[in-house]
TORPA-4810 file (N, C-alpha, C, O; in nm, 3 decimals):
<nodes>
NODE_1_0.703_3.420_1.244_0.667_3.298_1.172_0.563_3.332_1.064_0.461_3.393_1.093_M
NODE_2_0.591_3.292_0.941_0.499_3.319_0.831_0.376_3.228_0.840_0.374_3.131_0.917_T
NODE_3_0.273_3.262_0.761_0.151_3.183_0.760_0.180_3.039_0.715_0.127_2.943_0.771_L
NODE_4_0.266_3.028_0.615_0.301_2.894_0.565_0.371_2.811_0.672_0.346_2.691_0.684_R
NODE_5_0.457_2.873_0.748_0.527_2.804_0.856_0.431_2.763_0.967_0.446_2.656_1.027_E
NODE_6_0.331_2.848_0.994_0.230_2.814_1.094_0.147_2.693_1.048_0.115_2.603_1.126_K
NODE_7_0.114_2.694_0.918_0.038_2.582_0.863_0.121_2.454_0.870_0.070_2.347_0.904_I
NODE_8_0.250_2.465_0.837_0.339_2.350_0.841_0.347_2.293_0.983_0.345_2.172_1.002_A
NODE_9_0.357_2.381_1.080_0.364_2.337_1.219_0.236_2.263_1.259_0.242_2.163_1.331_K
NODE_10_0.122_2.313_1.213_-0.006_2.249_1.244_-0.019_2.115_1.173_-0.061_2.016_1.234_F
NODE_11_0.018_2.112_1.044_0.001_1.990_0.965_0.095_1.879_1.010_0.064_1.761_0.991_M
NODE_12_0.208_1.914_1.069_0.304_1.812_1.112_0.295_1.781_1.261_0.378_1.706_1.314_T
NODE_13_0.196_1.837_1.328_0.180_1.811_1.471_0.124_1.670_1.492_0.049_1.621_1.407_S
NODE_14_0.159_1.604_1.602_0.105_1.471_1.633_-0.047_1.466_1.632_-0.106_1.369_1.584_P
NODE_15_-0.111_1.571_1.684_-0.257_1.576_1.687_-0.315_1.568_1.547_-0.407_1.490_1.521_F
NODE_16_-0.261_1.649_1.455_-0.313_1.651_1.319_-0.290_1.517_1.249_-0.379_1.464_1.183_T
NODE_17_-0.170_1.463_1.265_-0.137_1.336_1.199_-0.228_1.224_1.247_-0.280_1.148_1.166_I
NODE_18_-0.247_1.213_1.376_-0.332_1.107_1.430_-0.479_1.129_1.394_-0.554_1.033_1.377_M
NODE_19_-0.518_1.255_1.382_-0.655_1.286_1.338_-0.675_1.244_1.193_-0.778_1.187_1.158_T
NODE_20_-0.576_1.273_1.109_-0.582_1.235_0.967_-0.591_1.083_0.952_-0.671_1.032_0.873_V
NODE_21_-0.510_1.011_1.028_-0.513_0.864_1.023_-0.651_0.813_1.065_-0.705_0.722_1.003_V
NODE_22_-0.706_0.872_1.171_-0.838_0.829_1.221_-0.947_0.856_1.119_-1.033_0.771_1.094_S
NODE_23_-0.945_0.974_1.059_-1.047_1.009_0.959_-1.033_0.919_0.836_-1.133_0.873_0.781_I
NODE_24_-0.910_0.894_0.794_-0.887_0.806_0.679_-0.944_0.667_0.706_-1.004_0.605_0.618_S
NODE_25_-0.924_0.619_0.828_-0.974_0.486_0.864_-1.127_0.483_0.861_-1.187_0.393_0.802_F
NODE_26_-1.190_0.581_0.923_-1.337_0.586_0.927_-1.394_0.596_0.786_-1.490_0.526_0.752_V
NODE_27_-1.336_0.683_0.705_-1.382_0.697_0.566_-1.363_0.568_0.487_-1.447_0.532_0.405_L
NODE_28_-1.252_0.499_0.513_-1.225_0.373_0.443_-1.327_0.266_0.481_-1.372_0.190_0.396_S
NODE_29_-1.363_0.261_0.609_-1.459_0.162_0.656_-1.596_0.185_0.593_-1.664_0.089_0.554_V
NODE_30_-1.637_0.311_0.583_-1.772_0.340_0.534_-1.779_0.369_0.384_-1.885_0.356_0.324_F
NODE_31_-1.666_0.409_0.324_-1.670_0.446_0.183_-1.559_0.383_0.101_-1.540_0.420_-0.015_T
NODE_32_-1.485_0.288_0.159_-1.373_0.222_0.092_-1.263_0.322_0.057_-1.200_0.376_0.148_S
NODE_33_-1.238_0.347_-0.071_-1.119_0.424_-0.109_-1.131_0.576_-0.095_-1.036_0.646_-0.128_N
NODE_34_-1.243_0.628_-0.046_-1.254_0.772_-0.023_-1.152_0.816_0.082_-1.097_0.926_0.076_I
NODE_35_-1.126_0.728_0.178_-1.028_0.759_0.282_-0.889_0.781_0.224_-0.813_0.864_0.273_G
NODE_36_-0.857_0.705_0.120_-0.728_0.720_0.055_-0.717_0.855_-0.014_-0.615_0.923_-0.002_T
NODE_37_-0.821_0.894_-0.085_-0.816_1.022_-0.156_-0.817_1.140_-0.060_-0.758_1.245_-0.089_F
NODE_38_-0.882_1.124_0.053_-0.874_1.226_0.158_-0.728_1.240_0.204_-0.678_1.351_0.221_F
NODE_39_-0.662_1.126_0.223_-0.522_1.127_0.264_-0.433_1.193_0.160_-0.340_1.265_0.195_G
NODE_40_-0.462_1.168_0.033_-0.383_1.230_-0.074_-0.387_1.383_-0.064_-0.285_1.450_-0.078_F
NODE_41_-0.506_1.436_-0.040_-0.522_1.581_-0.029_-0.439_1.634_0.088_-0.373_1.737_0.077_V
NODE_42_-0.444_1.563_0.199_-0.372_1.605_0.319_-0.221_1.605_0.296_-0.152_1.701_0.331_V
NODE_43_-0.168_1.498_0.237_-0.022_1.490_0.221_0.029_1.590_0.118_0.140_1.641_0.130_I
NODE_44_-0.051_1.617_0.017_-0.009_1.718_-0.082_-0.007_1.856_-0.017_0.083_1.936_-0.043_L
NODE_45_-0.106_1.884_0.066_-0.111_2.013_0.137_0.005_2.022_0.235_0.066_2.128_0.251_F
NODE_46_0.035_1.910_0.301_0.147_1.906_0.395_0.279_1.928_0.322_0.365_2.002_0.368_T
NODE_47_0.293_1.863_0.207_0.415_1.876_0.128_0.437_2.021_0.086_0.549_2.071_0.089_L
NODE_48_0.329_2.088_0.047_0.340_2.231_0.012_0.382_2.312_0.134_0.469_2.398_0.126_W
NODE_49_0.318_2.285_0.248_0.344_2.362_0.370_0.489_2.349_0.416_0.546_2.446_0.466_A
NODE_50_0.549_2.231_0.400_0.688_2.212_0.445_0.787_2.243_0.334_0.903_2.202_0.338_I
NODE_51_0.740_2.318_0.235_0.824_2.367_0.125_0.886_2.255_0.044_1.005_2.257_0.012_K
NODE_52_0.802_2.157_0.013_0.839_2.047_-0.077_0.961_1.970_-0.028_1.048_1.932_-0.106_W
NODE_53_0.965_1.947_0.102_1.073_1.867_0.161_1.036_1.719_0.153_0.973_1.665_0.244_D
NODE_54_1.075_1.655_0.043_1.037_1.516_0.017_1.097_1.419_0.120_1.044_1.310_0.141_W
NODE_55_1.207_1.458_0.183_1.270_1.370_0.281_1.180_1.346_0.402_1.197_1.247_0.473_S
NODE_56_1.085_1.436_0.426_0.990_1.420_0.535_0.912_1.289_0.519_0.867_1.229_0.617_Y
NODE_57_0.896_1.247_0.395_0.822_1.124_0.364_0.915_1.007_0.330_0.869_0.899_0.293_F
NODE_58_1.045_1.029_0.343_1.139_0.921_0.317_1.185_0.912_0.173_1.238_0.809_0.131_G
NODE_59_1.164_1.018_0.096_1.206_1.018_-0.044_1.334_1.100_-0.060_1.334_1.222_-0.042_I
NODE_60_1.441_1.030_-0.092_1.570_1.093_-0.116_1.637_1.028_-0.236_1.589_0.926_-0.288_Q
NODE_61_1.746_1.086_-0.280_1.819_1.026_-0.393_1.894_0.903_-0.345_1.967_0.907_-0.246_R
NODE_62_1.877_0.794_-0.418_1.945_0.668_-0.386_1.986_0.601_-0.516_1.927_0.628_-0.621_N
NODE_63_2.087_0.513_-0.512_2.131_0.443_-0.634_2.016_0.366_-0.697_1.954_0.283_-0.630_P
NODE_64_1.987_0.391_-0.824_1.870_0.330_-0.888_1.883_0.179_-0.901_1.789_0.106_-0.869_F
NODE_65_1.997_0.132_-0.945_2.014_-0.012_-0.969_1.994_-0.091_-0.840_1.923_-0.192_-0.840_V
NODE_66_2.054_-0.046_-0.733_2.040_-0.113_-0.604_1.895_-0.110_-0.557_1.843_-0.209_-0.506_K
NODE_67_1.831_0.006_-0.575_1.691_0.021_-0.536_1.602_-0.072_-0.617_1.512_-0.136_-0.562_T
NODE_68_1.627_-0.081_-0.746_1.546_-0.165_-0.835_1.564_-0.313_-0.802_1.466_-0.388_-0.800_F
NODE_69_1.686_-0.355_-0.777_1.712_-0.496_-0.745_1.647_-0.534_-0.613_1.592_-0.643_-0.599_L
NODE_70_1.652_-0.444_-0.516_1.583_-0.469_-0.390_1.434_-0.486_-0.413_1.370_-0.575_-0.355_K
NODE_71_1.378_-0.400_-0.498_1.236_-0.406_-0.527_1.196_-0.538_-0.592_1.092_-0.595_-0.559_S
NODE_72_1.278_-0.586_-0.684_1.251_-0.715_-0.749_1.252_-0.827_-0.645_1.167_-0.917_-0.649_L
NODE_73_1.347_-0.823_-0.554_1.356_-0.925_-0.450_1.233_-0.923_-0.361_1.174_-1.027_-0.332_F
NODE_74_1.194_-0.803_-0.317_1.078_-0.791_-0.230_0.949_-0.832_-0.302_0.860_-0.892_-0.242_Y
NODE_75_0.940_-0.800_-0.431_0.822_-0.840_-0.509_0.810_-0.991_-0.514_0.702_-1.047_-0.493_T
NODE_76_0.920_-1.058_-0.543_0.920_-1.204_-0.547_0.882_-1.262_-0.411_0.809_-1.360_-0.402_L
NODE_77_0.932_-1.199_-0.306_0.900_-1.244_-0.170_0.750_-1.233_-0.143_0.691_-1.324_-0.085_L
NODE_78_0.689_-1.122_-0.183_0.546_-1.102_-0.162_0.465_-1.205_-0.240_0.367_-1.260_-0.188_I
NODE_79_0.504_-1.231_-0.364_0.433_-1.330_-0.445_0.436_-1.467_-0.378_0.335_-1.537_-0.373_I
NODE_80_0.552_-1.504_-0.328_0.566_-1.635_-0.262_0.487_-1.640_-0.132_0.410_-1.733_-0.109_I
NODE_81_0.508_-1.540_-0.047_0.445_-1.540_0.086_0.295_-1.520_0.079_0.219_-1.591_0.145_V
NODE_82_0.250_-1.423_-0.003_0.106_-1.392_-0.008_0.032_-1.477_-0.110_-0.063_-1.548_-0.076_N
NODE_83_0.074_-1.471_-0.235_-0.001_-1.535_-0.342_0.003_-1.688_-0.334_-0.096_-1.755_-0.367_D
NODE_84_0.115_-1.743_-0.292_0.129_-1.888_-0.288_0.081_-1.947_-0.156_0.017_-2.053_-0.155_V
NODE_85_0.110_-1.880_-0.044_0.079_-1.938_0.086_-0.039_-1.875_0.158_-0.128_-1.946_0.206_F
NODE_86_-0.041_-1.742_0.167_-0.140_-1.676_0.252_-0.278_-1.665_0.187_-0.377_-1.709_0.245_F
NODE_87_-0.285_-1.607_0.069_-0.415_-1.581_0.006_-0.496_-1.708_-0.019_-0.617_-1.706_0.006_Q
NODE_88_-0.436_-1.818_-0.066_-0.516_-1.940_-0.088_-0.585_-1.988_0.039_-0.699_-2.036_0.034_P
NODE_89_-0.519_-1.977_0.153_-0.579_-2.020_0.280_-0.691_-1.925_0.320_-0.799_-1.970_0.360_V
NODE_90_-0.666_-1.796_0.310_-0.767_-1.696_0.346_-0.893_-1.714_0.262_-1.004_-1.706_0.315_I
NODE_91_-0.878_-1.739_0.133_-0.993_-1.753_0.046_-1.071_-1.882_0.072_-1.190_-1.889_0.043_E
NODE_92_-1.006_-1.982_0.127_-1.077_-2.104_0.164_-1.179_-2.077_0.274_-1.285_-2.140_0.278_L
NODE_93_-1.148_-1.983_0.361_-1.235_-1.954_0.475_-1.328_-1.834_0.452_-1.437_-1.829_0.509_F
NODE_94_-1.284_-1.737_0.370_-1.361_-1.614_0.354_-1.410_-1.590_0.212_-1.468_-1.485_0.184_F
NODE_95_-1.388_-1.683_0.123_-1.434_-1.668_-0.014_-1.332_-1.599_-0.103_-1.231_-1.546_-0.056_G
NODE_96_-1.360_-1.600_-0.232_-1.269_-1.541_-0.329_-1.261_-1.389_-0.314_-1.358_-1.323_-0.278_E
NODE_97_-1.143_-1.337_-0.343_-1.125_-1.192_-0.347_-1.208_-1.136_-0.462_-1.203_-1.188_-0.574_T
NODE_98_-1.285_-1.032_-0.436_-1.373_-0.974_-0.536_-1.296_-0.877_-0.625_-1.261_-0.766_-0.584_D
NODE_99_-1.269_-0.920_-0.747_-1.196_-0.836_-0.843_-1.283_-0.792_-0.960_-1.233_-0.758_-1.067_L
NODE_100_-1.415_-0.793_-0.937_-1.506_-0.756_-1.046_-1.485_-0.612_-1.093_-1.518_-0.580_-1.207_T
NODE_101_-1.431_-0.526_-1.006_-1.406_-0.387_-1.045_-1.300_-0.378_-1.155_-1.288_-0.276_-1.222_A
NODE_102_-1.225_-0.486_-1.173_-1.117_-0.485_-1.272_-1.149_-0.571_-1.394_-1.063_-0.596_-1.478_L
NODE_103_-1.274_-0.616_-1.404_-1.314_-0.703_-1.516_-1.293_-0.636_-1.651_-1.268_-0.703_-1.751_E
NODE_104_-1.302_-0.504_-1.655_-1.293_-0.432_-1.782_-1.159_-0.441_-1.851_-1.149_-0.412_-1.971_G
NODE_105_-1.054_-0.480_-1.779_-0.922_-0.486_-1.843_-0.893_-0.623_-1.903_-0.793_-0.639_-1.974_I
NODE_106_-0.977_-0.721_-1.877_-0.953_-0.856_-1.930_-0.959_-0.857_-2.082_-1.063_-0.827_-2.141_K
NODE_107_-0.849_-0.891_-2.145_-0.844_-0.899_-2.290_-0.847_-0.766_-2.361_-0.843_-0.762_-2.484_G
NODE_108_-0.853_-0.658_-2.287_-0.860_-0.524_-2.347_-0.725_-0.455_-2.327_-0.698_-0.403_-2.219_N
NODE_109_-0.642_-0.456_-2.430_-0.504_-0.408_-2.416_-0.498_-0.260_-2.385_-0.413_-0.218_-2.307_F
NODE_110_-0.584_-0.179_-2.445_-0.584_-0.035_-2.420_-0.621_-0.006_-2.274_-0.553_0.071_-2.206_V
NODE_111_-0.728_-0.070_-2.226_-0.769_-0.052_-2.087_-0.660_-0.099_-1.992_-0.636_-0.038_-1.888_S
NODE_112_-0.594_-0.207_-2.030_-0.484_-0.262_-1.950_-0.371_-0.160_-1.936_-0.321_-0.138_-1.826_Y
NODE_113_-0.330_-0.099_-2.047_-0.221_-0.001_-2.043_-0.260_0.123_-1.965_-0.180_0.175_-1.887_L
NODE_114_-0.383_0.171_-1.984_-0.431_0.288_-1.911_-0.434_0.260_-1.762_-0.395_0.344_-1.681_V
NODE_115_-0.481_0.141_-1.726_-0.490_0.105_-1.585_-0.352_0.092_-1.523_-0.331_0.130_-1.408_F
NODE_116_-0.257_0.039_-1.599_-0.119_0.028_-1.550_-0.064_0.166_-1.518_-0.001_0.187_-1.414_I
NODE_117_-0.088_0.261_-1.608_-0.041_0.398_-1.588_-0.103_0.459_-1.464_-0.034_0.518_-1.382_L
NODE_118_-0.235_0.445_-1.450_-0.304_0.499_-1.333_-0.252_0.434_-1.206_-0.233_0.501_-1.104_I
NODE_119_-0.230_0.303_-1.213_-0.181_0.229_-1.097_-0.048_0.283_-1.048_-0.029_0.301_-0.928_M
NODE_120_0.046_0.310_-1.140_0.178_0.360_-1.099_0.167_0.494_-1.027_0.242_0.522_-0.934_W
NODE_121_0.073_0.577_-1.072_0.057_0.710_-1.010_-0.020_0.702_-0.879_0.026_0.752_-0.776_V
NODE_122_-0.137_0.638_-0.882_-0.226_0.637_-0.765_-0.186_0.533_-0.662_-0.178_0.564_-0.543_V
NODE_123_-0.162_0.410_-0.705_-0.135_0.300_-0.611_0.012_0.295_-0.570_0.045_0.308_-0.453_A
NODE_124_0.099_0.275_-0.668_0.242_0.257_-0.636_0.299_0.381_-0.567_0.351_0.372_-0.456_A
NODE_125_0.289_0.495_-0.633_0.345_0.617_-0.576_0.254_0.675_-0.468_0.298_0.702_-0.356_F
NODE_126_0.127_0.695_-0.502_0.035_0.762_-0.409_0.015_0.686_-0.279_0.025_0.744_-0.171_G
NODE_127_-0.015_0.558_-0.288_-0.041_0.481_-0.166_0.083_0.463_-0.081_0.074_0.468_0.042_E
NODE_128_0.199_0.441_-0.142_0.321_0.430_-0.062_0.355_0.563_0.004_0.399_0.568_0.119_E
NODE_129_0.333_0.669_-0.069_0.355_0.804_-0.018_0.268_0.830_0.105_0.314_0.887_0.204_F
NODE_130_0.141_0.786_0.097_0.046_0.810_0.205_0.062_0.710_0.320_0.084_0.749_0.434_L
NODE_131_0.051_0.582_0.288_0.043_0.480_0.393_0.177_0.447_0.458_0.182_0.414_0.577_Y
NODE_132_0.284_0.455_0.384_0.415_0.429_0.443_0.491_0.558_0.471_0.533_0.581_0.584_R
NODE_133_0.509_0.643_0.370_0.587_0.765_0.388_0.527_0.863_0.487_0.599_0.936_0.555_G
NODE_134_0.394_0.864_0.494_0.326_0.956_0.588_0.277_0.882_0.713_0.328_0.906_0.822_Y
NODE_135_0.180_0.794_0.697_0.119_0.731_0.815_0.220_0.651_0.898_0.236_0.676_1.017_M
NODE_136_0.287_0.556_0.834_0.377_0.468_0.908_0.492_0.545_0.971_0.521_0.529_1.089_T
NODE_137_0.558_0.627_0.891_0.676_0.699_0.941_0.638_0.798_1.050_0.705_0.804_1.154_K
NODE_138_0.533_0.876_1.027_0.496_0.977_1.126_0.445_0.914_1.256_0.479_0.960_1.365_R
NODE_139_0.365_0.809_1.245_0.316_0.741_1.366_0.431_0.679_1.443_0.434_0.684_1.566_L
NODE_140_0.526_0.619_1.372_0.641_0.558_1.438_0.720_0.662_1.517_0.765_0.635_1.628_A
NODE_141_0.737_0.779_1.459_0.809_0.887_1.527_0.729_0.936_1.648_0.786_0.961_1.754_I
NODE_142_0.599_0.950_1.631_0.514_0.994_1.743_0.521_0.894_1.858_0.522_0.933_1.975_I
NODE_143_0.526_0.766_1.824_0.527_0.661_1.927_0.665_0.638_1.988_0.679_0.556_2.079_F
NODE_144_0.766_0.710_1.941_0.898_0.699_2.002_1.011_0.657_1.912_1.126_0.654_1.954_G
NODE_145_0.979_0.625_1.787_1.080_0.590_1.686_1.166_0.470_1.727_1.284_0.463_1.693_N
NODE_146_1.107_0.377_1.801_1.176_0.254_1.838_1.126_0.142_1.748_1.035_0.161_1.668_T
NODE_147_1.187_0.025_1.761_1.144_-0.090_1.681_0.999_-0.125_1.710_0.922_-0.157_1.619_Q
NODE_148_0.961_-0.121_1.838_0.822_-0.149_1.876_0.729_-0.042_1.822_0.617_-0.071_1.780_K
NODE_149_0.775_0.082_1.824_0.693_0.192_1.772_0.665_0.172_1.623_0.554_0.194_1.576_A
NODE_150_0.768_0.131_1.550_0.751_0.103_1.408_0.655_-0.012_1.385_0.573_-0.008_1.294_W
NODE_151_0.665_-0.116_1.469_0.576_-0.231_1.454_0.431_-0.190_1.472_0.344_-0.230_1.395_A
NODE_152_0.404_-0.108_1.574_0.267_-0.061_1.599_0.220_0.027_1.483_0.107_0.014_1.437_V
NODE_153_0.307_0.116_1.437_0.272_0.206_1.326_0.242_0.127_1.199_0.149_0.160_1.125_A
NODE_154_0.321_0.024_1.173_0.300_-0.059_1.054_0.166_-0.131_1.062_0.094_-0.139_0.963_I
NODE_155_0.133_-0.182_1.179_0.005_-0.252_1.197_-0.112_-0.157_1.176_-0.209_-0.191_1.107_I
NODE_156_-0.105_-0.038_1.235_-0.214_0.060_1.221_-0.234_0.100_1.075_-0.347_0.096_1.025_I
NODE_157_-0.126_0.137_1.008_-0.138_0.180_0.868_-0.184_0.065_0.779_-0.252_0.088_0.679_S
NODE_158_-0.146_-0.057_0.813_-0.186_-0.174_0.733_-0.335_-0.203_0.748_-0.401_-0.243_0.651_S
NODE_159_-0.389_-0.182_0.867_-0.533_-0.200_0.890_-0.610_-0.098_0.807_-0.709_-0.132_0.741_V
NODE_160_-0.565_0.027_0.810_-0.631_0.132_0.730_-0.621_0.098_0.582_-0.719_0.113_0.508_V
NODE_161_-0.504_0.052_0.538_-0.482_0.016_0.398_-0.574_-0.099_0.357_-0.632_-0.097_0.249_F
NODE_162_-0.588_-0.197_0.445_-0.674_-0.311_0.415_-0.818_-0.268_0.395_-0.884_-0.310_0.300_G
NODE_163_-0.869_-0.183_0.485_-1.008_-0.137_0.474_-1.029_-0.044_0.355_-1.141_-0.028_0.307_Y
NODE_164_-0.922_0.016_0.307_-0.933_0.099_0.187_-0.962_0.014_0.064_-0.994_0.066_-0.043_A
NODE_165_-0.951_-0.118_0.079_-0.978_-0.212_-0.031_-1.102_-0.296_-0.002_-1.109_-0.412_-0.040_H
NODE_166_-1.199_-0.237_0.066_-1.321_-0.308_0.101_-1.397_-0.360_-0.021_-1.468_-0.459_-0.012_M
NODE_167_-1.381_-0.292_-0.134_-1.451_-0.334_-0.256_-1.407_-0.472_-0.302_-1.470_-0.533_-0.389_Y
NODE_168_-1.297_-0.523_-0.244_-1.249_-0.656_-0.280_-1.305_-0.764_-0.187_-1.266_-0.880_-0.199_Q
NODE_169_-1.394_-0.727_-0.097_-1.453_-0.824_-0.007_-1.365_-0.853_0.113_-1.257_-0.795_0.129_G
NODE_170_-1.411_-0.945_0.199_-1.339_-0.976_0.323_-1.199_-1.029_0.293_-1.102_-0.987_0.355_V
NODE_171_-1.189_-1.122_0.199_-1.057_-1.176_0.164_-0.965_-1.068_0.112_-0.845_-1.068_0.140_S
NODE_172_-1.020_-0.974_0.035_-0.940_-0.865_-0.018_-0.888_-0.774_0.092_-0.773_-0.730_0.087_G
NODE_173_-0.972_-0.746_0.190_-0.930_-0.663_0.304_-0.814_-0.730_0.378_-0.714_-0.667_0.410_I
NODE_174_-0.830_-0.860_0.405_-0.729_-0.933_0.482_-0.597_-0.945_0.405_-0.490_-0.920_0.460_I
NODE_175_-0.606_-0.983_0.278_-0.482_-1.004_0.202_-0.410_-0.874_0.171_-0.287_-0.869_0.175_T
NODE_176_-0.485_-0.768_0.139_-0.417_-0.640_0.113_-0.358_-0.583_0.242_-0.253_-0.520_0.241_T
NODE_177_-0.429_-0.607_0.354_-0.373_-0.567_0.483_-0.245_-0.643_0.514_-0.150_-0.586_0.568_G
NODE_178_-0.243_-0.771_0.480_-0.125_-0.854_0.502_-0.009_-0.808_0.414_0.105_-0.798_0.460_F
NODE_179_-0.038_-0.780_0.288_0.066_-0.729_0.197_0.117_-0.594_0.247_0.236_-0.564_0.234_V
NODE_180_0.028_-0.514_0.303_0.069_-0.384_0.358_0.166_-0.401_0.473_0.255_-0.318_0.492_A
NODE_181_0.151_-0.508_0.551_0.247_-0.536_0.657_0.386_-0.558_0.599_0.486_-0.513_0.655_L
NODE_182_0.390_-0.626_0.486_0.519_-0.650_0.419_0.575_-0.519_0.364_0.694_-0.491_0.378_I
NODE_183_0.487_-0.440_0.302_0.530_-0.308_0.253_0.586_-0.224_0.369_0.687_-0.155_0.354_F
NODE_184_0.518_-0.232_0.483_0.564_-0.157_0.601_0.701_-0.205_0.647_0.786_-0.124_0.683_G
NODE_185_0.722_-0.336_0.647_0.852_-0.392_0.687_0.960_-0.350_0.589_1.074_-0.322_0.628_A
NODE_186_0.924_-0.345_0.460_1.019_-0.300_0.357_1.061_-0.157_0.384_1.178_-0.122_0.374_V
NODE_187_0.963_-0.072_0.418_0.995_0.068_0.446_1.079_0.082_0.572_1.168_0.166_0.579_F
NODE_188_1.049_-0.001_0.672_1.129_0.002_0.795_1.276_-0.028_0.766_1.366_0.031_0.825_Y
NODE_189_1.298_-0.121_0.674_1.436_-0.157_0.638_1.500_-0.054_0.545_1.622_-0.053_0.528_K
NODE_190_1.418_0.032_0.485_1.468_0.131_0.389_1.403_0.267_0.418_1.339_0.326_0.331_N
NODE_191_1.421_0.316_0.540_1.348_0.434_0.586_1.382_0.561_0.509_1.301_0.654_0.505_Q
NODE_192_1.499_0.567_0.450_1.538_0.686_0.374_1.522_0.665_0.224_1.571_0.744_0.143_Q
NODE_193_1.453_0.556_0.188_1.439_0.525_0.045_1.301_0.468_0.017_1.285_0.348_-0.005_N
NODE_194_1.201_0.554_0.018_1.064_0.511_-0.009_1.049_0.455_-0.150_0.953_0.384_-0.179_L
NODE_195_1.145_0.487_-0.238_1.138_0.438_-0.375_1.141_0.286_-0.381_1.087_0.226_-0.474_W
NODE_196_1.205_0.223_-0.283_1.206_0.076_-0.279_1.063_0.025_-0.267_1.022_-0.066_-0.339_V
NODE_197_0.987_0.085_-0.175_0.847_0.045_-0.157_0.761_0.080_-0.277_0.674_0.003_-0.317_G
NODE_198_0.786_0.197_-0.336_0.709_0.240_-0.453_0.729_0.143_-0.569_0.632_0.101_-0.633_I
NODE_199_0.853_0.108_-0.597_0.882_0.015_-0.707_0.830_-0.125_-0.675_0.777_-0.192_-0.763_L
NODE_200_0.845_-0.169_-0.550_0.794_-0.300_-0.511_0.643_-0.306_-0.530_0.590_-0.402_-0.587_T
NODE_201_0.574_-0.204_-0.482_0.429_-0.195_-0.495_0.389_-0.196_-0.643_0.298_-0.269_-0.683_H
NODE_202_0.459_-0.115_-0.722_0.425_-0.105_-0.864_0.449_-0.234_-0.940_0.364_-0.277_-1.017_G
NODE_203_0.565_-0.296_-0.918_0.596_-0.420_-0.989_0.499_-0.531_-0.949_0.454_-0.608_-1.034_I
NODE_204_0.468_-0.538_-0.820_0.374_-0.640_-0.774_0.235_-0.619_-0.835_0.169_-0.715_-0.876_Y
NODE_205_0.192_-0.493_-0.843_0.062_-0.465_-0.902_0.062_-0.490_-1.053_-0.038_-0.536_-1.107_D
NODE_206_0.173_-0.463_-1.120_0.183_-0.494_-1.263_0.165_-0.644_-1.284_0.095_-0.687_-1.376_V
NODE_207_0.229_-0.722_-1.198_0.213_-0.867_-1.205_0.066_-0.907_-1.189_0.013_-0.985_-1.269_F
NODE_208_0.000_-0.853_-1.087_-0.140_-0.886_-1.062_-0.232_-0.841_-1.173_-0.320_-0.915_-1.214_G
NODE_209_-0.213_-0.719_-1.221_-0.297_-0.664_-1.327_-0.277_-0.740_-1.457_-0.373_-0.764_-1.531_I
NODE_210_-0.153_-0.780_-1.484_-0.125_-0.857_-1.605_-0.196_-0.992_-1.600_-0.249_-1.039_-1.701_T
NODE_211_-0.196_-1.055_-1.483_-0.265_-1.183_-1.468_-0.415_-1.166_-1.490_-0.479_-1.254_-1.548_M
NODE_212_-0.471_-1.054_-1.446_-0.614_-1.028_-1.469_-0.638_-1.006_-1.617_-0.735_-1.058_-1.672_I
NODE_213_-0.553_-0.929_-1.683_-0.565_-0.904_-1.826_-0.564_-1.035_-1.906_-0.638_-1.050_-2.004_F
NODE_214_-0.481_-1.128_-1.862_-0.471_-1.259_-1.929_-0.577_-1.358_-1.882_-0.582_-1.472_-1.928_L
NODE_215_-0.664_-1.313_-1.789_-0.768_-1.398_-1.730_-0.706_-1.518_-1.658_-0.759_-1.629_-1.661_D
NODE_216_-0.593_-1.493_-1.592_-0.522_-1.598_-1.520_-0.500_-1.559_-1.373_-0.411_-1.612_-1.308_K
NODE_217_-0.582_-1.467_-1.322_-0.558_-1.413_-1.189_-0.572_-1.517_-1.078_-0.521_-1.498_-0.968_E
NODE_218_-0.643_-1.627_-1.106_-0.663_-1.728_-1.002_-0.579_-1.853_-1.024_-0.598_-1.953_-0.955_R
NODE_219_-0.488_-1.849_-1.118_-0.413_-1.969_-1.151_-0.327_-2.019_-1.034_-0.319_-2.140_-1.011_I
NODE_220_-0.264_-1.928_-0.960_-0.180_-1.968_-0.847_-0.267_-2.016_-0.732_-0.243_-2.124_-0.677_I
NODE_221_-0.368_-1.937_-0.697_-0.456_-1.972_-0.585_-0.525_-2.105_-0.608_-0.528_-2.191_-0.519_T
NODE_222_-0.581_-2.124_-0.726_-0.653_-2.248_-0.756_-0.559_-2.368_-0.752_-0.595_-2.474_-0.700_N
NODE_223_-0.439_-2.351_-0.807_-0.344_-2.463_-0.808_-0.305_-2.503_-0.666_-0.300_-2.621_-0.632_W
NODE_224_-0.278_-2.402_-0.584_-0.239_-2.430_-0.445_-0.353_-2.497_-0.370_-0.331_-2.595_-0.298_V
NODE_225_-0.474_-2.446_-0.386_-0.588_-2.503_-0.315_-0.617_-2.645_-0.359_-0.654_-2.729_-0.277_Q
NODE_226_-0.602_-2.673_-0.488_-0.634_-2.805_-0.541_-0.525_-2.908_-0.514_-0.553_-3.027_-0.500_E
NODE_227_-0.398_-2.862_-0.506_-0.288_-2.958_-0.496_-0.219_-2.962_-0.359_-0.149_-3.058_-0.327_N
NODE_228_-0.239_-2.857_-0.279_-0.171_-2.852_-0.149_-0.270_-2.848_-0.035_-0.255_-2.919_0.065_I
NODE_229_-0.374_-2.763_-0.048_-0.470_-2.748_0.061_-0.600_-2.823_0.033_-0.704_-2.788_0.089_F
NODE_230_-0.595_-2.925_-0.052_-0.715_-3.000_-0.088_-0.781_-3.068_0.031_-0.900_-3.099_0.028_F
NODE_231_-0.703_-3.092_0.138_-0.754_-3.164_0.254_-0.829_-3.075_0.351_-0.891_-3.126_0.445_F
NODE_232_-0.826_-2.942_0.330_-0.895_-2.850_0.421_-1.044_-2.842_0.382_-1.121_-2.770_0.446_I
</nodes>
């Protein structure tokens, strides 16, 4: 067995995977997104060790049009379920989601475009690669690769994902964790096509970032709270 094969065996062992998830969670709790970047380093090293076998993370060739249409459907579903129903209620009890870190893109077209580009690489591709392709899939397999195992794995990875967004405040942690549950369910339904989750994540974030750029990020939440949940 070569050194690279020994490293691959170690990096793909249940002990290592569960240790990585635990460290990512602890780092996320105390440092927010540092846990995510730690995870990025681990998965890139793992990818090298397994000789660039992308299928290990659920990335394979799939029909683009079908994948894209699925992503549009899932994005619309997330907007309806989270933005229209879930987030307005959460913010009534825990306060507004803190998006001050993104204030710089409001009305600034250059910053907006740069941020969109970064988002597609770091959030859409990177986070789906880490939280769904690595954490969710590997934990589900460790737990037995059953429907219940996937449910537990999705919940664990979603909690870690939520805490990775601590800079958005309590509401941000809860809502991003909730959206992560949906991302996890999407991946469960498309286990050999992580691109569905990547495109869904990216399109949804483009929608959110565009609303911030237009200074309209609270238009849905405020309307729902004022016209539907006014009695709470």
